[in-house]
N, C-alpha and C positions, 0 to 999 in steps of 0.2 A: 600504257596510255589510259587504261581504265582507272588506274590508281591516280594518275595526274588529273583526270576529269573529276574524280571525287574531291581531290584537294582543291581544285579550282572552284567547284560548287560550294565548298565551305567558305572560301574567301568572298565569293559573290554573295553568298547568304548573309555574311556580316554587313556588307554594304546595303543590301535590301532591308535588313532589320533596322539599320540606322535610318534609311529612307522612311520606313513606316513610322518610326518614332518621331522623326522630324515633321512629317505630315500632320501628326497629332498635336504639334506645338503651334499655337497661334502665330508666333513670330514668323515661322517658316511659311505658314499658310498665307500670311499677308504679302509675302514676296512673290508668290506665284502669279505670273502674268502682270506684275506691276511694272509699268514702263518708265518709271522715274529713274534718273541717274543714280540716286541714292540707293534705290532698291537693287539695281543691277550691280553696283559695287558690293553690296551685301551678298548677292548671289555668287559673285566671283569668289569672295572670301569663303563662303560656305562650301562650294563645290571644290575649291582648292584644298580645303581641309580634308574633304572626302577623298580626293585624288591622292594626296600625300599618304593618307591612311591606307589606301589601296596599295601604294608602293611599299609601305612598311610592313604590311601583312601578306606580301606576296611570297612566292616559293622560289628559292634560289636554285639555279640549275647551272652546273659547271660545263666546261668544254667537252666533257665526256658524256653529257646528258644525264648526269647523276643528280638526283634531287636532294636538297638540303632543307628540310622542313623546320625552319626556325620560327619562333613566336613573333619576334620583331626584327625586321631587317633595317638596321640603321646604316649599315655599310656592307658592300660586297666586293669581291675581287674584280679587278678591271676586266678580266676575261670571262667572268660569269654573267649570266642573264637572270632576269626576274620574270616569273609567270604571275600575272596579277590582273585585277579588274580595273586598272587605271583607265583604259579606253572606254569602258562602260560609263565611268563617271564623266569623262570629257564629252562623250556623245550626249548623255542626258543633260549636261550643262548647256550644250548648244541647243538642244530641243526646247528646254525650258526657258533659257535666257536669251537665245538668239545667237547669231554668228559671232558677235564681238565678245559676249560672255564666254562662249565655247572656246574662242581663240585664246583669250587671256588665261582661262583655266588651263588650256593646253600648254601655254608657256610656263606657267608655274609648275605643273606636274612634270614637264620635260626637263626643266632646270633641276628639280629635286631628284629626278632619275639619274642625271649626270653626277650630282653631288653624291648620291649613294655609291656610285662607281669610282669615287675619288677623283672626280673631274677628269675622267679618262677621255682622250680624244675620240676613241672609237665609239663612244656613246652619243656623239653630237647629233645624230639623226633623230633622236627621240624628241628634240624640240620642234623641228619643222613637221614631223609626222603628227605630233599631238596638236599643233596649231591647225594644220590642214584638216584633221579629223573634227576638231571643235568647230571650225568655220563651216565645213560642209554639213555637219549635223544641224546647225542652226539655219543654214541656207535651205536645206531640203524641207524644213518645216517653217514656213514664213507666214502662215495664216494667223494673224493676231486680231481678227475682227470679232471673234466671240470670246467673251471672258471665260465661259465655262466650256472650254474646248482644249484638247491636247491630242498629240499624235496617238493614233490607235496602237494597242499593244502589237498587233500584227505588223503594222508599218514600222514600229520600233524594233521588232525582230529583224526586219529586212535592213534597216539602217545599221543596227548593231553588227549584222553579218558583213555589210559593206565596209564599215569603219574598221572592224578588226582585220578584214582582208587587206585593207590599205596598210595597216600596221605590219602585217606579215610581209607585205611587199617591200617595205622599207628595211625590215630585218634581213630579208633575202638578199637585197642588193648592197646593203651597207654594213651588215654585221660580219665580223671576222669568221664566225661559225655559220654563216648564212643558211645554206640548204640543210645542213645537218640539224640545226636548231629548229628551223621552220618545219621540217619533215616530222619532228617529234612533237612540237607543241601546237601546230597550226589548228588541227581539228578540235582538240579539247578547248582551246582558248576561243576560237571562233564560235563554237556551239554554245559554250557556257556563257560567254559574255553577251551573245545575242539573246539567249533566253533571259539572262539577267536584265538586259535593257528592257525587254518586253514586260517582265515582272515589275520592274521599277515604275514604268509608265502605267501599268495596271493599277498599282497602288495609288498613284496620283489621280488616275481616272476614277477610281473608286471614291476617293475623297470628293472629287468634283461632282460626281453623281449624287453623293450625299448632300453636297451644297445645293444642287439643283432641287432635290427633294425638299430641303429646308426652305428654299426660296418659294417652291410651290405651296408649301404649308403656310408660309408667311403671306403669300399672295391671297390665299383663302382668308386668313385672319384679317388682312388689310381690307379686303372687301367687306367683311362683317363690321370691322372697325369703322370704315368709312360710312357705312349705312347707319350705324348707331350715332356717330358724331355729327352727321349732317344737320339734324334738327337744331343742335346747339350752336354750330358755327353759323347757321343762317340767322341766328339771333345777334350775331356780331361778337367781337372779342371783348368779353366782359368777365368779371370775377365769377359770376354764377355759371356762365357757359363753360368757362375754363375749368372749373372744379369738376364739372360732369365729364368733360373731355378727358382730363388726365386719368380719371378712374377707368374710363373705357380703354385708353391706350395701355394702361398697366395691366388690364384684364387680358388683352390679346397679345402682349409681347412679354419678353423675359427681362426687360430692363428692371433694375433695382429701384429706380426712382424716375419720375417724369415731372417736368415743370413746364408751365407756360407763363410768359411774362409779356407786358407791354414794353414800351420804350424806357420806362423808369421804375416800374414796380413788379413784384411777383404777383401774378394773378391766381396761380394755383400750384401746389406741389404735393405729391404723394410718394410715399416710400421712404427709403433711407435719407436721413438728413432733415426730416420734417420738423425736428426740434428747433432748427434755426433758419431753415428756408420757409419762412412763414408768409402766407398770402397777405398782401398789403404792405409788406416791408419793401424797402428799396432793394435794387439788384444786389445780390450777394457776391457775385463772381465777376472777375475781370474779363473772363472769357465771353460772358454774355454782353458786356459793354463793347467788346471788340467786334462781335458779330453784328450788333446794332449799328456800329459805326461803319464797318466795311461792307455789310450786306452779304458776306460770304460764309459758307458753312465752315465750322471749325471742329476739329477732332483733337481731344486731349487724352493721352494715355498715362498721365501722371497727375497727382493732386496739385502739384505746383503750377502746372499749366492751366488747371481750372481756376485757380486763384480765389478760392473761397476765403472769406474773412474769418471764418471759424477755424481755429487751429486743429480741433479734433473732428473735423468733418470726415465722415467715413467714405465719401465719394472719391474714387480713384481714377475713373475714366468717364469721359463725357463726349457726347455728340450734340453740338448746339447749332441749330439751323434757323435762318431768318424766316419770319412770316411776312410776306410781301403782298401789297395790293397796289397795282399800277406802278410797279418799280419803287414803291416806298415801303421801307421796313417799318412795320407797325408793332412788331414784337418778336419773340423767339420761342421756339419749341426745343426743350432740352431733355435729353435722355441720358441717364447715368448708370454706371456700374460701380459696385464697391470693390471689384477685382478687375484690374486692367486687362488681364488675359482674356476676358469675355469679349473684348472689342475685336471684331473681325470685319472684313469688307462687306459681308452680308448685312451686318447690323448698320454699317454706315450707309449702305444703299437703301436699306429700309427706312432709316431716319430721313434721308434726302427725299425719298418718294413720298413719305407721309407729309413732310413739310410742303411739298408742291400741292398735294391733294388738299391739305387744310387751307392753304392760301387760296386755292380755287373755290373752296367751300365758303370761305369768308367773303370773297368777291361775289360769289353767287348770291349770298344773303344780302349784301349791299345792293346788288343789281335788282333783286326782287323788291327791296324796300323802295328803291327809286322808281321801279316800274309801277308799284302800287300807288305811289304819290302821283305819278303822271296819270295813271288811270283815274284816280280820284279827281284830279284836276279836269280831265276830259269829261268825266261824268257831270261835274258841276257846270262846266261850260255848256254841255248839251242841255242840261236842265234849264239854264238861263236863256236858251234859244227858243223856248216855247212861245208860240205866236203872240207878239206884243200888240198886234193890231186890235185884238179884242178889247184892250183897255180903252183905246180911243173910241171905238164903237159904243162901248158901255157908257162912257162919259157923255157922248152925244145923245144917247137914248135918255139918260137921266135928265139931261138939260131940257130935252123936249117935253118929258112928262112933268117936270117941275112946274110948268106953266099952268097945268090944269089939275094935277093930283099930287099935292105935296106929300101926303102920307105915303103914297106909292113910291114917290121919288126917295123919301127917307128910307123906306124899306130896301129899295134897290141900292142906295148908298151903303147900307149895312152889308148887303150881300157883296157889293164890290169890295168893301173893306175885308170881308171874309176871304174873298178871292185873292186880294192883294197879300193878305197875311199868309195864306196858303202858299203863294208863290215865293214869298220871302223864306218861309220855312223850307220849301222844296229846294231853294238855291243853296241852303246851308246843310240840310240833312240828306243822308243817303237813302233813308227810308222813313216813312211815316205810317201811322196806323190806318187801317181801312176806314175807320170813322172819320179821320181827318180828310182822307181822299174823297169820301162821299160828300162831306160838307163842301168841299171845293167844287165837286160836280154839281151839287144842288145850287150853289151860288152862280156857277156858270150858266146852268140851264134856266134859272129864273131870269137872269139878265138877257139871255138869248131869246127866251120865249116872250119877253116883254117887247122885244124888237119885232118878233114875228108871231103874233097871237094865233093860237090854235093851229099852227103849222106842224108842230111835232107832238107826238105822244111818246113819253118816256116810261118804260116799264123796268123796274129794278127788282130782281129776285135774288135775295141774299140768304144763303144757307150756312153761313159761318159767323163766328163771333166777330165783333167789330175791332177787337184788339189784335187781330192778325196784321202783320206788317208787309208793306210792299213799297216799291219806289214811288216817289211823288209824281203826279201827272199821268200815272199809268192809265187809269180809266178815263180821266178827263180828256186826254189826247185822243183816245179812240172815239169818245162821244163827239168831240169837236170835229174830228175828221169826218164822221158820218153826217153831221149836220151840214158841213160845208160842201161835201162832194157826193153824197149818196143819192140825193133826190132831184138834183138839177133844178128845173123851174117849177116842179110840182108844188102846189099850194096846200094840199091836204092829204089825209091818209098816209102820213109819213110816220112810221113807227120805229123806234129804237128800243131794243130789249137788252138789258144788262143782267147777266147771270153770273153769280159769284158762289162757288161751292168748293168743298174740299174732297179730293180723291187721293186715298192713301196718304202720302206725305207731301202732296203738292196742292197748291192753291190754284184752282182753275177759274179763269176769268174769260167770259165770252160776251162779245158785243155783236148783236145781230141787227141788221136793218133790212127793210123791204124796198130798198132803192132800186136803181136801174142797173146796178152791177158795175164791175170794173172790166175794161176791155182786156182781151188776152195779151195785147202788146205790153200792158202795164203791170199785170198781176205778178209777174216774176221779179219786177224791179222794185215794187213797193216794199219798203223796209230794209232793202239791201243797198239802195243808193238814193240820193235825192232825185225826186221826180218833179220836173217843172210843169206847172199847170196854170190855168187862167186865174185861179183863185189863191195862188200861193206858190212857194218855191219847192214844196214837197218835202221839207226837212222834218216835219213833226214825227211821222211814223219812222223815218230813218233814224232820227235821234233816239226815239223811244227804244227801238230795236237794239241799237248799239249800247244803250244804257243797260238793258236787261241782260244782254250777253256778257258785257263787261263786269256786271255785278255778280252774276251767278254762273250760268253755263249756257252751252249751245241749245240745250233743251228748253231754255226760257225764251227763246226767240219767238217772234210773231209768226203765227200760222194763219194764212189768209186764204179763204175760198170764196168764189164769187160766180154768180150767173145772172141771168136776166131777172130772177126773182129777188135778188138782194145779195148782201155780202155778210160773211161771218168771219170775225177776227177772234182767234183764240190765243190765250197766253197761259202757260203753265209755270208757276214759280214755286221755289221751295217754301213749304209752309212753316212759319215760325211766329211766335207771339211776342217776340222782343226784337229790338232794333238790331240789325245785322252789324257785326264787328268784323274787322279785316282778318283777325286771327281766328275767327270762328269758321268751322267747316260744317256743311250740311251732309246729311246722309246721301243725298243725291249726287254729290260731287265726286 
């Protein structure tokens, strides 16, 4: 029995070595857990070859339990039996491919076993036993939810033990030498084949574990890749952004070439085939045209399927994925290999995932552009809402003065012109210089003080250069608000102080009045929502606050403090001496 166990271990060892070699072959790896009919047919053929080899490398045993150790068993006597690893192969076929794969492999190996015996009638039971074993093996392992999952080696040992025991039961009841044969071969075959099943599954589990580690490494690389490509995709799909993107993809992946196209032209290509896949040229491959037309990812494992117009193109395998925005294909992402065996399910999943990420990045970029346009439109709208009633009051004042002081009226008209011009500039520009803002404030104050002589004293303290930039109407709105609301019916001793200075990298603006203060019920509402009052709708400070936050940051919002001694409004803006651009970022942001 010990000698038989050693011989059985040799046969099982051959099957395990074949399994290890096949797991190393990309073709076999692609079949693992592939649910397509085509893949299952290939699995049936593959395991059938395994099973027939197990039959042919078995050990012949005659009716007297004498072993005949031949190299290849093409045929045996009708009364002899074979000790082999056939049940191991059928069991693994069921575990890997499912009940129907296991059953069909069982039919093939059972029929071959009968042929070996010269189509002897007493060997008929090998067909139903093999079919039952293949079906049960697949049925016992029915979890197909996880791609990277297989029956554990320990469970494989138990299944192998059970399946070989079923085979022994068939031999016991239907073989002419039943008990005598089972008594001699049962223990070695059950033990060795069970261990063999466990080792076979361990090899596959080892490969799948390596695949998981590879996926983890790729995930880390994808995160880095995504982080580096995001700034370019946010610029939109252009030639410049695409050329930077393909360099980054090539850096973090093992593809031999990477391309990005729009619907008609190559935007960027790096790696093998760069001599004829030239940016700016029309699409070179029929595969790309097909992806753009169908919107489906395509995988090619042969150069003919790629359909490159260049006969000497070195690219042999490709994954071409569509880049979509709002269900519209705007281009393709293409990843190539010069050797088709490099193409595995991991690479296909990687390409698919990258394509989805990149499409989202492009969509994010477009959304940001649209959001910026909307924000700009809102800012312009808010600027246009600055109190128009002032214009009518100023015209009425100039008309009244014109009757007795034409020189004064002329000067006021010039100031009104300055104010008009500043409003027109403010409606178009996001920012203006401090000097322009102060000119507007001066024009406003002169017109207002003409209406109410000696009612207000304005003090301006400026400790910064006049070429610093700020949003239009920033100071003017604060001054206008103080004049309208701070002093009530008080006719004199009304002071407004404007302080402008720089602190670190911020422009600090403070407007202080000695008015009657703001009630506690209103102090938290001002600037955050329109406040209805007897002298206006309360939109001015609200609009200013929204403009400042929209242009810069939350730190630029209005800060208001008030008591019975007066009100202080503070603004802190990023300090810069040139006009703010949308693609410019400040240190404070």
